[in-house]
C-alpha positions as CSV (number, residue, x, y, z in Angstrom):
1,M,-39.1,-9.7,5.3
2,K,-37.0,-9.9,8.4
3,S,-34.1,-11.6,6.6
4,S,-34.0,-8.9,3.9
5,K,-33.7,-6.2,6.6
6,L,-30.9,-8.1,8.3
7,I,-29.1,-8.4,5.0
8,F,-29.6,-4.7,4.3
9,W,-28.1,-3.7,7.7
10,I,-25.1,-6.1,7.3
11,I,-24.3,-4.6,3.9
12,A,-24.8,-1.1,5.3
13,L,-22.4,-1.8,8.2
14,L,-19.8,-3.3,5.8
15,V,-20.0,-0.3,3.5
16,A,-19.8,2.1,6.5
17,G,-16.8,0.2,7.8
18,L,-15.1,0.3,4.5
19,L,-15.6,4.1,4.2
20,V,-14.2,4.6,7.7
21,Y,-11.2,2.5,6.8
22,I,-10.6,4.4,3.5
23,A,-10.9,7.8,5.3
24,L,-8.5,6.8,8.1
25,D,-6.0,5.3,5.7
26,S,-6.1,8.4,3.4
27,L,-5.6,10.9,6.3
28,S,-2.8,9.0,8.0
29,Q,-0.3,8.9,5.1
30,P,3.1,10.3,5.9
31,G,3.8,13.7,4.4
32,I,6.8,15.9,3.8
33,E,7.0,16.6,7.6
34,R,8.8,13.2,8.1
35,F,11.9,14.9,6.6
36,K,12.0,17.8,9.1
37,G,15.5,18.6,10.2
38,K,17.1,16.9,7.2
39,Y,16.8,19.5,4.6
40,E,16.3,23.2,3.9
41,E,14.8,24.4,0.6
42,L,17.0,26.9,-1.1
43,S,14.9,27.5,-4.2
44,S,12.3,26.0,-6.5
45,F,11.1,26.6,-10.0
46,R,7.9,25.6,-11.8
47,N,7.1,26.7,-15.3
48,E,3.7,28.3,-15.8
49,N,2.7,25.9,-18.6
50,N,-0.4,24.1,-17.5
51,T,-1.3,22.7,-20.9
52,G,2.0,21.1,-21.8
53,P,4.8,19.4,-19.8
54,V,5.2,20.9,-16.3
55,V,8.8,21.3,-15.3
56,R,9.7,21.4,-11.5
57,I,13.2,22.1,-10.3
58,Y,14.2,22.1,-6.6
59,A,17.4,23.1,-4.9
60,I,17.7,21.5,-1.5
61,K,20.4,22.0,1.1
62,A,21.0,18.5,2.7
63,L,21.5,18.8,6.4
64,D,21.7,15.0,6.6
65,Q,24.0,13.3,4.0
66,N,22.1,10.0,4.0
67,K,21.1,9.1,0.4
68,E,18.1,6.9,1.4
69,W,16.1,9.9,2.7
70,M,17.1,12.0,-0.3
71,R,15.6,9.4,-2.7
72,E,12.4,9.2,-0.5
73,Y,12.2,13.0,-0.5
74,G,12.4,13.0,-4.3
75,D,9.7,10.4,-4.5
76,A,7.5,12.6,-2.2
77,M,7.9,15.7,-4.5
78,P,5.0,16.5,-6.8
79,H,5.2,15.1,-10.3
80,T,2.8,15.7,-13.3
81,K,2.2,13.1,-16.0
82,Y,4.4,14.0,-18.9
83,G,6.2,16.6,-16.7
84,R,9.6,16.5,-15.3
85,T,10.8,16.8,-11.7
86,V,14.4,17.4,-10.8
87,V,15.7,17.8,-7.2
88,F,19.3,18.9,-6.6
89,F,20.7,18.2,-3.1
90,F,23.5,20.6,-2.1
91,S,26.1,20.3,0.6
92,N,26.1,22.4,3.7
93,E,28.5,24.9,2.1
94,I,25.7,26.5,0.1
95,D,23.5,28.7,2.3
96,H,21.9,31.2,0.0
97,E,19.1,31.1,-2.6
98,I,20.0,29.7,-6.0
99,K,18.5,31.1,-9.2
100,L,17.1,28.1,-11.2
101,S,16.3,27.9,-14.8
102,P,14.1,25.3,-16.6
103,T,16.9,24.0,-18.9
104,D,20.3,22.5,-18.4
105,P,22.4,23.9,-16.9
106,Y,19.8,24.6,-14.2
107,F,22.1,27.0,-12.2
108,T,25.6,28.4,-12.5
109,K,28.5,26.1,-13.1
110,E,30.3,27.3,-10.0
111,K,27.6,25.6,-7.8
112,Q,27.7,22.2,-9.6
113,P,30.6,20.8,-7.5
114,H,28.5,21.4,-4.4
115,V,25.7,19.0,-5.6
116,I,25.9,15.8,-3.6
117,A,23.0,14.0,-5.3
118,T,20.4,14.5,-8.1
119,Y,17.0,13.0,-8.3
120,Q,15.1,13.1,-11.6
121,K,11.7,11.8,-12.6
122,S,11.2,11.7,-16.3
123,P,8.0,12.5,-18.2
124,M,7.1,8.8,-18.2
125,G,7.7,8.4,-14.4
126,D,11.2,6.8,-14.7
127,V,13.3,7.7,-11.7
128,S,17.1,8.4,-11.8
129,F,19.1,9.0,-8.6
130,T,22.7,9.8,-9.1
131,D,25.6,11.1,-7.0
132,G,26.7,14.6,-7.8
133,Y,25.5,16.7,-10.8
134,P,24.4,14.5,-13.8
135,K,26.8,14.3,-16.7
């Protein structure tokens, strides 16, 4: 009888420890705040289609020209299975809101030379990160 109580408490402590570990690990994940001071969101677009592919387009003013954080930022943006996420990083010369559309071209051609990088996540989750506006 005593050994079964001991085994019960050992298992209960292991389960409680595992739950605490999972909770702490889940709550301590880095968020979008790690990019503070590196970007300014100019505009975003999301179609209202909740039953089909969700299209998300973002226009971001890059205050820091480092490509590594831009790719990390793109990876941190929301993505829906079978949806598409596109993030355009603009140079400092653009300082006003950009009107975005869900199809290519996503904004006016006059602004395309100001794009320094483009991050795209396809419907199947494939990532493409290119310099400038994609051809």
